[in-house]
N, C-alpha and C positions, 0 to 999 in steps of 0.2 A: 504494500500500500504506500502510495506516494505521500510526501509531506503535505502537499496541497490538499489531498483528500482528508488527511488526519486533521488539519486545521479546520476544514469545513465541518467535519464531524464535531470537533470540540466547540466550534462556534455555535452550531445548532443545539448542542447539549447545553451550553451556557445560556442560550436564549430560552430553551425549554425550562431549565431550573429557575431562571430569573422570573419567567412568567408565572410558574407555579407558586414560588415563594412570595411573589408580590401579592398573591391572593391568600395564601395560607397563613402567613405570619401576622399581618395586621389584625388588631382586635375586630371581631365581627367582619373580617375581610375588607376593612377600610373602604376606600372609594369604589371598590368593585361591587360591594353590596348596594351602594347608592345607585350605581348603573343597573344592576340586576333588578332592583325594586322598581326603578323608573320604567324599564322596558316591560316588565311584567304587568304593572298596573296600566300602562298605556293600552296594551292589547286587551287586558281583562276588562277594563271599563268600556272599551269600544265594542265588545262582544254583544252587549245589550242595546247598543244604539245603531249598530251597522249590521244589518242582516246579511249583506254580501260577505262581509268579513267573517261573520259567525259561521256561515255555511262553507266558506273556503277553508277555514281552520278545521271545521268538523270533517270535511271530506278528506283533506290532506293528512289528518291524523286518524282516520279510520284504519283499523288493523290491516285490512286487505290492501290498503293503498301502498304499503311497503313494497308490494310487488311491482308497482310502477317505477320505483327507484331502481329495482333490480333490472327491469326492462330497459331503463335509460342507460345504465352501465353496460348491460348486455349489448345494446345497440351500438355503443361506441366500440366495444370489443369486437363486435361482428364486422364493423367497418374495416378493421385491420385484418380480420380473419379472411374476409372475402378476397383480399389482395395478396394472400400468402400462398406459397407452394405447399404441397402435402407435408414436407419436412418442417416448414415454417409453422404450419398449423399444429403439428405435434409439439413444437417448442412453445407455442402459445398456450396449449393445454397445460404444459408443465408450469408455465408462468402463472396461469390461473389457479392451479392447485397450490402453488407456493404462496400466492396472494391470500388464499383462503386460510391456509395454515398460519400465515403471519398475522392475519386479522384475529383469528381465534386466540392465538398465543399472546399477542400484545394486549388484547382485551382482558384476558385472565390476569396478566401481570398488572394491568392498570387498576384492577379491583383489589389488589393487595395494598394499595395506598390506604393508610389509616384515616380515611375521611368518610363520614356518614352524613349524607346531605339529602333530605327529602326535597321534593319538587316545591316550587312556589305555591302551588295549589294546596299542598299539605302544610305549608309553613304559615301562610297568612290566613286569618279568620275571615269568614263572610266574603268569600270571593265567588266569582261566577265559574261554574263548571260546564263545559261545552256539552258533555253527556246529558246533563240535566236539562239544559236549554233546548237541545235538539232531539233528544231521545235516541241519538245514535251512539253506539258503543265506541268511544274513542279513547286514545291514550292521553288522558288529560291530567294524570297524576302519577307519581312514582314515589315509593318509600325510600329509594336510594337512587338518586339521579346523577351522581358524580362518580366517574366521568361519564359523558354522554356516549353510550355505546353506538348509537346510530350515526352520530357525527364522526366518531372514530373510524368506523368501517368505511365511510365515504372518503375520509381523509387518506386512509391507507390505499384505497383504490386510486386516488389522485396521485399519490406518491409512486405507485407502480406504473401509472401512465407516463410520468416524467422519466422514470428510470429505464423502462424498457420500450417506450414508444416515442412520442414526439412532444415538443413543448405545446403544440396546438392541442394535442390530445389532453395534456395536463390542464390547459386552460378550460377546455370543455368539461373535464372532470370536476374542476373547481366550481364551475357554474352548476353542475348537477349536485355537488355537495351543498352549495348554498340553498338551492331550491328545495332540497329534501331534508335538510337539517333544520332550517329556520322554523318550519311549522311546529316542531316540538317546543321551541321557545315561545312562539305565538300563543300556543294553547296553555302554556304553563306547566307542561310535563317536565321541562328542564329550565334551569336558570340559564341565562346567556353564558355565564362563566363555566357551566358544565361542559360546554363545547369549546368556547373561545380560550378557556384556561385548561380545563381538565383534559379534554380530548387532544387539543393542539400540543400541549406540553409533553404529553406521553408520546405522541407521534413524532415530535421533533427529536426526542431522545432515542426512542426505540428504533424508528425507521432509519435514522441516520447510521447507526451501527449495523443495521441489517442490510441496507441497500447500497450504501457508499463503499462499504468493505466488500470483499468477494463472497461474503456469507450467503446471500440469496442466490448468487450465481451457482454456487456449489449445489444447492438444493435443486435449482432449475435444471442444471446439467445432469444431475443424478436421475431426476424424474424423466427427463428427455431420453436418457439412455435405457430406462427400465420400464417405461409405460408399455402395456400390451400392444402388440402390433409392430414394435420396433424391430 
């Protein structure tokens, strides 16, 4: 591994730790809590005055809607798949499996952080719940919302797009991440910092060591050699 790559990893790690501790160390999370509270109440109050917003939030947080985010990621992956040779497609399959393993592993490690944080809808009294307002079963609360699992998965997908595909693919993946992670914040199932601090800090630290070093390549190459049909 080159010195430049090591410096990049250490810089990303420093950014990740600085981001996390800027939230974790201050009493009641300092100004982060003010930002979290402001964002939550803006959306929560408008749920009863704006029917379009209410139903947008309800639909995008309906449990089956998670499949739409998978379709969006799949469509981006399919774009590259269609332009690959049979050998290239086998390698793409290996990358996809590596991505899934990485997401599950990093998510489990992330939940080892000694932080227990209920969602805003469980923290604040007398708030509006989308499920009660619409009668639709939505993900409008969580007993343990830190870090944001959904946001972390989308961030990891974005990282893999940058590492193994193109910068344009990364940009599209970031847009997908924003579109499908923000509804959790809008409905109150997550604090803004569950994603902007929790998910992002873990991804900055974990994915830098996994993707900038040869570690992920070793797994991709091993899977590429050993997948059935090779």
